[in-house]
C-alpha positions, 0 to 999 in steps of 0.5 A: 663548386668545382666550376667556381674553383676552376674559373678562379684558377683559369683566371690566374693562368690568364685563361679566363677573364673576370667571370660572373656565373649565375646558376641554380641547384638540382637537387637541393644541396646543403653546402658547408663552409670550408672549416665547418664540421660535418657534425653540424649536419643530421645526415639521416634527415638530409638523405630523407629529404633527398638533398645532397651535401658539398663543402665550399672552398669559402668560409661561413656556415651552412646554406641550403641551396634551393629556390634561389639564384646563386652567383659567383665572380672570379678573377685575378687579385691584381684586377682593380675589381678585386684588389685591396683588402677583403673588406674593400672588395666586399664593399665594391661587389656589395655595391654591384649586388645592391644595384642588381636587386634595385633593378628588381625594385628592392631598396636594401642596405649594406650591413656594417658590423663594428662590434659583434655581440655573442648570440646568447652563447648559441653557435650559429650553424646556419649562414643566414642566421647572422649577417657579416660585414657588407652583406645585403640586408633589407628591413634589417633582415639578411637577403644576400649571403656571400663568402670569399676565397683568395688563393695563389693570386686568384679571387672568388666570391660567391653567394646566394639570393633566396627567391622564395620558400621557407628559409627554416627548412635548413633547420630540419637537417642541422643537428640540435640537442633537442626539438626545443632548440631546433624550434628556437633556431627556426624562430631566430632564422625567420627573425634575421633572414628573408626572401625576395618574394617576402620583400616584394610581395610577389615571386620573381623568376630566376631569369628575371633575377639573373638579368638584374644581376647582369645589369647591376654588375655591368652598371656598377663596375663599368664592364660589359659581359660577353656570354661564353662557355667553359673552355676544354681545359676548364671543363677537364679541371672541373671534372678533376676537382669533382673527382678529387675534391667536391665529390669526395667524402673525405672533403665533404664530410670533414670533421 
């Protein structure tokens, strides 16, 4: 998360071009949305699983980052790739995401929500339980979840594509009033979300998924990526953000 924010800041300062970053998590990590309360989390269960906790700079609900490919794309708001309203940029980048998974043999859809009805009065603590506008769905189930932040003329969108595994593992570390409600939440999640392996019927490697992301973004956005590392200045800023923010309990455990 510190790298994502540092790259967004660097773009504003003209130190970094529009950047696509692809990564995974070790150990698995539960990320909370910017405004989500840590009271949604069963911290004892989280520790028992050996999973970590971080708060994202973007909105949305909890995501368990494991067995997935995570992407982030950063740049300046005045870049044509990111300009316009939030929904316009979501739609533009969603087209690139569709192209990416098409490279893997998946035909998916953009979820456009005109009128969201309440989920039977149940508050959604888990991100993949509900699709948002222009997120990627396959067979009516959410496949890629994304979130966006705009700050000081900087742009960040990041999201995750579950490659395989049981999505309902996240419910083991979310706080519920009863075991029955936890089990119901697991059922809702399985009904509303899916993995790439489930869609295709076979497992795709992380590297194959990464290659597909690169190809899909290049083709759809008409750009050519150049592989690079963080600059010295960006690396220093990452460490500062980690110390002051993303590695700080005051930030991560906010209520």
